[in-house]
C-alpha positions in Angstrom: 0.1 0.0 -0.1 1.6 3.4 -1.2 2.5 5.9 1.6 0.0 8.8 2.1 1.2 12.3 2.7 -0.5 13.8 5.3 -0.9 17.6 5.4 -1.4 19.1 9.0 -4.4 21.2 9.3 -4.0 25.0 9.4 -4.8 25.2 13.3 -1.9 22.9 13.9 0.6 24.9 12.2 3.1 26.5 14.3 2.8 30.4 14.5 4.8 32.5 12.1 8.4 31.4 12.1 11.0 33.9 11.1 12.7 37.0 12.1 13.1 40.2 10.3 16.2 41.9 10.7 15.1 45.5 10.4 11.4 46.8 10.7 9.4 48.1 7.8 9.2 51.9 6.9 5.6 51.9 8.2 6.9 50.3 11.7 9.4 53.0 12.3 9.1 55.6 14.7 8.9 59.2 13.5 12.5 60.0 14.7 13.8 56.8 12.7 11.9 58.2 9.7 13.3 61.6 9.8 16.8 60.4 10.3 16.4 57.9 7.4 15.2 60.8 5.3 18.1 62.9 6.1 20.7 60.4 5.3 19.0 59.7 2.0 19.2 63.5 1.3 22.9 63.8 2.3 23.8 60.8 0.1 21.9 62.1 -2.8 23.7 65.4 -2.5 27.1 63.9 -2.4 26.3 61.6 -5.4 25.0 64.6 -7.3 28.2 66.6 -6.6 30.1 63.5 -7.6 28.3 63.4 -10.9 28.7 67.0 -11.7 32.5 66.7 -11.2 32.6 63.8 -13.6 30.5 65.6 -16.3 32.9 68.7 -15.9 36.0 66.4 -16.1 34.8 64.6 -19.2 35.2 68.1 -20.8 38.9 67.8 -19.7 39.8 64.3 -21.0 38.8 62.8 -17.4 42.1 63.5 -15.6 41.0 60.9 -12.9 41.5 58.0 -15.5 45.0 59.1 -15.7 45.7 58.4 -12.0 43.8 55.3 -12.2 45.7 53.8 -14.9 49.1 54.9 -13.8 49.8 57.2 -16.8 48.2 55.0 -19.4 45.4 57.8 -20.3 45.4 60.8 -22.2 47.4 63.7 -20.6 45.4 66.2 -18.5 45.1 69.7 -20.0 46.9 72.3 -18.2 43.5 74.6 -18.1 42.2 72.2 -15.7 45.1 73.2 -13.0 45.3 76.8 -14.2 44.6 79.4 -11.2 42.1 82.0 -11.9 42.5 85.6 -11.2 40.0 86.9 -8.8 39.0 86.6 -5.1 39.4 82.8 -5.1 42.5 82.1 -7.4 42.1 78.3 -7.3 42.1 76.0 -10.2 39.0 74.0 -11.2 40.8 71.0 -9.8 41.4 72.8 -6.8 38.1 74.1 -6.2 36.4 70.7 -6.6 38.8 69.1 -4.1 37.8 71.8 -1.5 34.0 71.3 -2.1 34.5 67.6 -2.0 36.3 67.7 1.5 33.9 70.3 2.8 30.6 68.6 1.6 31.9 65.1 3.0 32.7 66.7 6.4 29.4 68.4 6.5 27.6 65.2 5.3 29.2 63.0 7.7 28.7 65.3 10.8 25.0 65.7 9.8 24.5 61.9 9.5 26.2 61.4 12.7 24.0 63.7 14.5 20.6 62.9 12.9 21.3 59.2 13.2 22.2 59.3 16.8 20.0 57.1 19.2 18.0 55.4 16.5 18.1 51.7 15.1 20.5 51.0 12.3 22.5 54.2 12.9 25.8 52.5 11.9 24.2 51.4 8.6 23.2 55.0 8.0 26.5 56.5 8.9 28.5 53.8 6.7 26.4 54.6 3.7 27.2 58.1 4.0 30.7 57.2 4.3 30.9 55.4 1.3 29.3 58.3 -0.9 32.1 60.4 0.8 34.9 58.2 -0.2 33.6 58.3 -3.7 33.6 61.7 -4.0 36.9 62.7 -2.3 38.6 59.8 -3.9 37.6 61.1 -7.4 38.6 64.6 -6.6 41.8 63.6 -5.2 42.6 61.4 -8.4 41.7 64.3 -10.5 44.0 66.7 -8.5 47.0 64.4 -8.5 46.8 63.9 -12.3 48.6 67.3 -12.6 51.7 65.5 -12.8 50.8 64.3 -16.3 50.5 68.1 -17.6 54.1 68.3 -18.3 54.4 65.2 -20.5 51.3 66.5 -22.4 52.9 69.8 -23.2 56.2 68.4 -24.1 54.2 66.0 -26.6 52.2 68.9 -27.8 55.4 71.1 -28.3 57.1 68.1 -30.2 54.1 67.9 -32.6 53.9 71.6 -33.1 57.8 71.7 -33.7 57.8 68.8 -36.3 54.7 70.6 -38.0 56.6 73.8 -38.1 59.8 72.2 -39.5 57.7 70.4 -42.2 56.1 73.5 -43.4 59.6 75.5 -43.3 61.0 72.7 -45.6 58.1 73.5 -48.0 58.4 77.0 -47.6 61.9 77.0 -48.5 61.5 74.5 -51.5 58.1 75.7 -53.2 57.1 78.7 -51.3 53.8 76.9 -50.2 53.6 78.3 -46.8 54.0 82.2 -46.1 56.2 83.4 -43.6 53.4 84.8 -41.5 52.1 81.5 -40.9 55.4 80.3 -40.1 55.8 83.1 -37.7 52.7 82.2 -35.8 53.7 78.6 -35.5 56.8 79.6 -34.1 55.2 81.9 -31.8 52.8 79.2 -30.5 55.9 77.0 -29.8 57.4 79.5 -27.8 54.2 80.0 -25.9 53.9 76.3 -24.9 57.6 76.3 -24.0 57.0 79.2 -21.6 53.8 77.5 -20.2 56.2 74.3 -19.7 58.9 76.0 -17.9 56.4 78.0 -15.7 54.5 74.6 -14.9 57.6 72.9 -13.9 58.7 75.7 -11.8 55.3 75.4 -10.0 55.8 71.4 -9.5 59.1 72.1 -7.7 
């Protein structure tokens, strides 16, 4: 005779088995809801600042990739590190570096204060710490890529000098290029050499 599977009645089943590691949002206290919303707002702000920096650095060949790849990326342009004239004579990279550390310090302080005395406070603080680390790490990588500016200027000077010599040979043989264009190319080479000399002096 085949065995018969017996299904116990619903009334005989044990009570609900299981354990929820965190309560649902509806079951949180007003203090916990407020802390959670503040942490979400802080994390969103830090991520938005990171995304803004990424979009701006994309216009300058993403200098952070130069640091991440160990120099196997496009050389960052000097415009990204040139100091501006005015009440805040900082470069674009320096401005982003200051804003990143300032926003991260405010975010971590705010997350620490608003999550004090609530359940899951360390998870909230750790999540804000992750966003702060991403933001500051990206800014530091962009700023440290300034060591590749000199190599980029040297390569650009070499290209301009080769182009100038090529045009000078053609101008000597066939008068294909006029003296005015050769003078402008020579002036551009001298300008780049002056920028390179000034930049190397700043890095010392």
